[in-house]
N, C-alpha and C positions, 0 to 999 in steps of 0.2 A: 564678501557679503553680496549675494545676488538678490536683485529686486525685480519683481514683475509688477507693473501697475496697470490696473484695469479701471476704466471709467465707462459708465453706461447711463443712458437716459433712465430716469426714475419711472420705469414701467415694469410691472410684474413679470412680463415674459422674458426679461433679461436676467432675472435672478438665476434661472437654470444654467445659463451660460457661465455666470460667476461661480456657481457651485462646481461645474465641470472643470473649469480652469483651476480653481483652488485645489481640487482633488488631484489633478494631474501634476501641479507644481509641488504639492505636498509629497506625493509619491516620489518624485524626482529628488526632493530635498532629503529624503530618508525618514519620513514619518512612518511609523509602524503600520503595516497593512491593516491590522486589526482596528486601527483608530481612524482610518480614512472615511468610514461612514459617519463618524462623529464630526469630522472636519466638514464634510459635505452638509450635514444637517445644521451645524453651527453657522456656517457661512450663509446658508440659505435663510436661516432665521435672522441673522444680522442684516443681510441685504434686503429682505422683505420688510424689516423694521425701518430701514433707511428709506426705502421706496415709499412706504406709508407716510413717514414724516414729511418727505418732500411733497407728496401729493396733497396731504392735508394742509400744508402751509403754502401751497401754490408756488413752490420753488422749481424753476426749470433747470437749474444746474445739475450736472451729472452726479451720481453716487460714485464715490471713489473707493477702490479696493487696492490695497498694497499687500503683496505676498513677499515676505522677506526671509531669505535663507541665510542663517548665520552658522557659526561653527558647530554648535551643539543644540540649536533650536530653530524652529520654524514659526514665524509669526504672520498673522493675517490681521490687517487693520481695515475696518470698514468705516468710512467717514461720510457724514451727511452735513448739510448746511442749514438744517432747521434750527432756528434760534429757540432756546428754552433754558429754563433753570435746571439745576441738578435735581435728581429725584429726591422727593421729600421737601424741597424748598419751594414748591408751587404755591402760588396764591390761590385761594378759592376762586373758581370760575364757573363757567357754564357747564351744564350736565354733559354735553358732548366732550368737553375737555376731560371730565372724569373717566369717560369710556375710553378715550384715547390713552389716558394715563394708565388705566388698568391693562389695556392691551400691550402697552409699552413695557410695563413691569412684568407681564407674563412672558413676553419675548425675552427679556433679560434673564428671567428665571430659567427658561429653557436653555439658553446659552450657557448659563452658569452650571447647569446640570450636565452639560455635554463636555465642557472644557474646564480643566482644573485651574488654569492660569488665565484669568480674564481681567481686563482693566477697562472701565467705562468712564469716559469723560463727557461732559456736556456743558455748554455755555451759550452765550448770546450769539456766537458765530457758528454754532453747530456742535456736533458731537462725534465721538469716535469710540468704537469698540475694538480693543486689541486682544487677540486670542493667541496663545503661544503653546506649542507642543514640543516635546523633546524629539531629537532626531538621533538616529544611529548612523555612524559612519559606514560607508559602503565597505564590504569585505573584499579584500584583494583576492583575485583569482590567480592561483599559482599554476604555472605550466606543467 
């Protein structure tokens, strides 16, 4: 199992770098070429969401991205440290929180539309989005 870990300051300009790294590692891991655009878009959406959560909560800790290559699958985990309750468990709050909540849910909907296997966790210490794609083993080149 090979793992690449990326941490970046919660600034929008670093999301592009995360997208490029994710696509390069996914390609090397054996993710189908036809799916690489979806990988880029999903990672961009997940990282943008994490950056927004960090900025709105005033968190200076970096956003964490782990790219994990396993035998028959490739996973990307995007983690943030923004404390919150799970979606649907929110207590009524200020109008600004409702807007943030709607943007958060929209981002999750986009990710779910791009990736078949998505797992979202959230809690008082932050959250994580885990996205998984199947890989194909490299074909052997015969002399």
